[in-house]
C-alpha positions as CSV (number, residue, x, y, z in Angstrom):
1,M,80.2,-45.0,-42.7
2,M,78.2,-47.3,-45.1
3,N,78.2,-47.2,-48.8
4,P,75.1,-46.0,-50.7
5,V,72.5,-48.8,-50.8
6,R,71.3,-47.9,-54.2
7,K,72.9,-46.4,-57.3
8,V,72.7,-42.6,-57.3
9,V,71.3,-41.5,-60.7
10,S,70.2,-38.3,-62.4
11,R,66.4,-38.1,-62.2
12,S,66.0,-36.1,-65.3
13,K,67.9,-35.0,-68.4
14,G,68.1,-31.4,-67.2
15,R,69.6,-32.4,-63.8
16,V,73.3,-33.1,-63.4
17,N,74.9,-35.4,-60.9
18,G,78.4,-36.0,-59.7
19,Y,80.7,-36.7,-56.8
20,Y,81.9,-34.6,-53.8
21,Y,85.0,-35.5,-51.8
22,S,83.9,-35.3,-48.1
23,R,86.6,-34.5,-45.5
24,K,84.3,-36.1,-42.9
25,A,83.7,-39.3,-44.9
26,R,87.3,-39.3,-46.4
27,R,86.0,-40.4,-49.7
28,L,83.9,-39.4,-52.7
29,L,80.1,-39.2,-52.1
30,P,77.7,-39.2,-55.0
31,W,75.0,-36.5,-55.3
32,E,71.9,-36.4,-57.5
33,S,71.4,-32.7,-57.7
34,Q,73.4,-29.5,-57.2
35,L,71.3,-28.8,-54.1
36,E,72.4,-32.1,-52.6
37,R,76.0,-31.2,-53.4
38,D,75.6,-27.9,-51.6
39,A,74.0,-29.7,-48.6
40,L,77.0,-32.0,-48.4
41,I,79.3,-29.0,-48.3
42,I,77.4,-27.7,-45.3
43,V,77.5,-30.9,-43.3
44,D,81.2,-31.4,-44.1
45,L,81.9,-28.0,-42.5
46,M,79.7,-28.5,-39.4
47,P,82.1,-29.2,-36.5
48,E,79.4,-31.1,-34.6
49,V,79.1,-33.7,-37.4
50,D,81.5,-36.6,-37.1
51,Q,80.3,-38.9,-39.9
52,V,78.4,-38.4,-43.3
53,A,76.8,-40.9,-45.6
54,V,74.5,-40.7,-48.6
55,Q,71.7,-43.1,-49.5
56,P,72.7,-45.0,-46.3
57,F,69.8,-47.5,-46.0
58,K,66.4,-48.5,-47.2
59,L,63.4,-47.6,-45.0
60,V,60.1,-49.4,-45.4
61,Y,57.1,-47.5,-44.1
62,Q,53.4,-47.8,-44.3
63,C,51.3,-45.4,-46.4
64,D,47.7,-46.0,-47.4
65,G,47.8,-49.5,-46.1
66,R,50.8,-50.7,-48.1
67,D,54.6,-50.8,-47.8
68,R,56.5,-48.0,-49.4
69,I,60.3,-47.5,-49.7
70,Y,62.3,-44.5,-48.8
71,F,66.0,-43.9,-49.3
72,P,67.4,-41.0,-47.2
73,D,69.5,-38.4,-49.1
74,I,72.0,-37.8,-46.3
75,L,72.7,-39.3,-42.9
76,I,74.9,-37.4,-40.4
77,Q,76.1,-38.6,-37.0
78,G,77.6,-36.9,-34.0
79,S,77.2,-36.3,-30.3
80,F,73.6,-35.2,-31.2
81,G,72.8,-38.7,-32.4
82,E,71.8,-39.6,-36.0
83,T,69.9,-37.3,-38.3
84,V,68.4,-38.0,-41.7
85,I,68.4,-35.0,-44.1
86,E,66.0,-34.9,-47.0
87,V,67.1,-32.4,-49.6
88,K,64.1,-31.0,-51.6
89,A,63.4,-27.9,-53.7
90,S,60.7,-25.9,-51.8
91,G,58.2,-26.3,-54.6
92,E,58.4,-30.1,-54.2
93,L,57.1,-29.9,-50.7
94,L,53.8,-28.6,-52.0
95,K,53.0,-31.8,-53.8
96,P,50.3,-33.8,-52.1
97,D,52.3,-37.1,-52.2
98,N,55.2,-35.4,-50.3
99,Q,52.9,-33.7,-47.8
100,K,51.4,-37.2,-47.1
101,R,54.6,-39.3,-47.0
102,F,57.1,-37.1,-45.2
103,P,55.3,-37.1,-41.8
104,L,55.0,-40.9,-42.1
105,I,58.7,-41.2,-42.9
106,E,59.6,-38.9,-40.0
107,A,57.5,-41.0,-37.6
108,T,59.0,-44.3,-38.8
109,L,62.5,-42.9,-38.6
110,A,61.8,-41.7,-35.0
111,E,60.8,-45.2,-34.1
112,N,64.3,-46.3,-35.2
113,G,66.1,-43.6,-33.3
114,Y,66.7,-41.1,-36.1
115,R,65.8,-37.4,-36.3
116,F,64.4,-36.1,-39.6
117,E,65.0,-32.8,-41.3
118,I,64.0,-31.4,-44.7
119,W,66.4,-28.9,-46.2
120,T,65.3,-26.7,-49.1
121,E,67.2,-24.1,-51.1
122,Q,66.0,-21.6,-48.6
123,D,68.0,-23.4,-45.9
124,I,71.0,-24.3,-48.0
125,R,71.5,-21.3,-50.3
126,R,70.5,-18.3,-48.3
127,E,72.9,-15.5,-48.2
128,P,75.5,-14.8,-46.8
129,R,75.6,-18.5,-45.9
130,R,76.1,-19.6,-49.6
131,K,78.9,-17.2,-50.1
132,N,80.6,-18.2,-46.8
133,L,80.4,-21.9,-47.7
134,G,82.0,-21.2,-51.1
135,L,84.8,-19.4,-49.4
136,L,85.4,-22.1,-46.7
137,S,85.1,-24.9,-49.1
138,A,88.2,-23.8,-50.9
139,Y,90.1,-24.4,-47.6
140,R,88.6,-27.6,-46.4
141,L,91.2,-30.0,-47.9
142,C,94.2,-27.8,-47.2
143,E,96.7,-28.3,-44.3
144,P,95.9,-25.8,-41.5
145,P,98.7,-23.5,-40.2
146,A,100.9,-24.5,-37.3
147,V,99.5,-22.9,-34.2
148,D,100.4,-22.9,-30.5
149,K,97.4,-24.8,-29.2
150,K,98.1,-23.9,-25.6
151,Q,98.2,-20.2,-26.4
152,L,95.1,-20.4,-28.5
153,R,93.1,-22.2,-25.8
154,S,94.4,-19.5,-23.4
155,L,93.2,-16.7,-25.7
156,F,89.6,-18.2,-25.7
157,R,89.7,-18.6,-21.9
158,E,90.7,-15.0,-21.3
159,C,88.5,-13.3,-23.9
160,P,84.7,-13.7,-24.0
161,H,84.7,-12.6,-27.6
162,V,87.5,-13.5,-30.0
163,S,87.7,-12.2,-33.6
164,I,89.4,-13.7,-36.7
165,Q,91.9,-10.8,-36.5
166,E,92.9,-11.8,-32.9
167,V,93.5,-15.4,-33.9
168,A,95.6,-14.3,-36.9
169,D,97.6,-12.1,-34.6
170,L,98.2,-15.0,-32.2
171,I,99.4,-17.2,-35.1
172,G,101.8,-14.5,-36.0
173,G,104.0,-13.9,-39.0
174,D,102.0,-13.1,-42.1
175,A,98.9,-14.9,-40.9
176,D,95.7,-13.5,-42.3
177,L,92.1,-14.3,-42.8
178,G,92.9,-17.3,-44.9
179,D,95.0,-18.9,-42.2
180,V,92.2,-18.6,-39.7
181,L,89.6,-20.0,-42.2
182,L,91.9,-23.0,-42.6
183,L,91.4,-23.7,-38.9
184,V,87.6,-23.2,-39.3
185,A,87.5,-25.5,-42.4
186,S,89.5,-28.2,-40.5
187,G,87.0,-28.2,-37.6
188,Q,89.2,-26.6,-35.0
189,L,87.3,-23.3,-34.8
190,K,83.8,-22.3,-35.8
191,I,82.0,-19.2,-37.0
192,D,78.4,-18.2,-37.6
193,L,77.8,-19.3,-41.3
194,D,74.9,-16.8,-41.5
195,A,77.1,-13.8,-40.8
196,R,79.4,-12.1,-43.3
197,I,83.0,-13.3,-42.9
198,G,85.7,-10.7,-42.2
199,L,88.5,-9.9,-39.9
200,S,86.1,-8.7,-37.2
201,T,84.0,-11.9,-37.4
202,P,83.6,-13.6,-34.0
203,V,85.1,-17.1,-33.8
204,E,84.7,-19.9,-31.3
205,L,86.8,-22.8,-30.2
206,V,85.3,-26.2,-31.1
207,Q,85.2,-28.5,-28.1
208,G,87.8,-31.2,-28.8
209,G,89.0,-29.4,-31.9
210,L,92.5,-28.7,-30.4
211,G,92.6,-31.9,-28.5
212,Q,91.6,-30.2,-25.3
């Protein structure tokens, strides 16, 4: 994926910025707010996302008869195509300028083949999603356990509903919740991020996640 087209900076003295190591991008990605950092954690754990970039390009669009410039916060790519994600605090969406410009930005992006989504703290930090992401994030750079992929695929073919406990039992030994979450964090299995994680949590096999 491309490098940021502009320098990522902190917009105010009260806002921190930093870098997040993305497993999908395989490098550090800069963020301008903690909300953006949390959004990067989400897309890094979405199995359908193949590529992630921040500030990927400059978009010129028309507003009030003049050219304006927009730099997307995040760009994700996958079998779904390409989606631009704008990360904004919900209060910012009420500002007249944003209410005017975001529909124009969305239309211009659509002309160029991109989908456009706005993520607020209500999307990014709702519970139990926030707690689940914090838990999974601790596993995302770790090596997943050795698993018999043929047996695991067979388990999912034979059972319409498979739980974390059943996957742990298949792995064997002292495998527990953490071993299965390693498979989730590495993109081989997936769970509903909006449901509390536990041994009874349903888990799905990611298409292509085990090389099937």
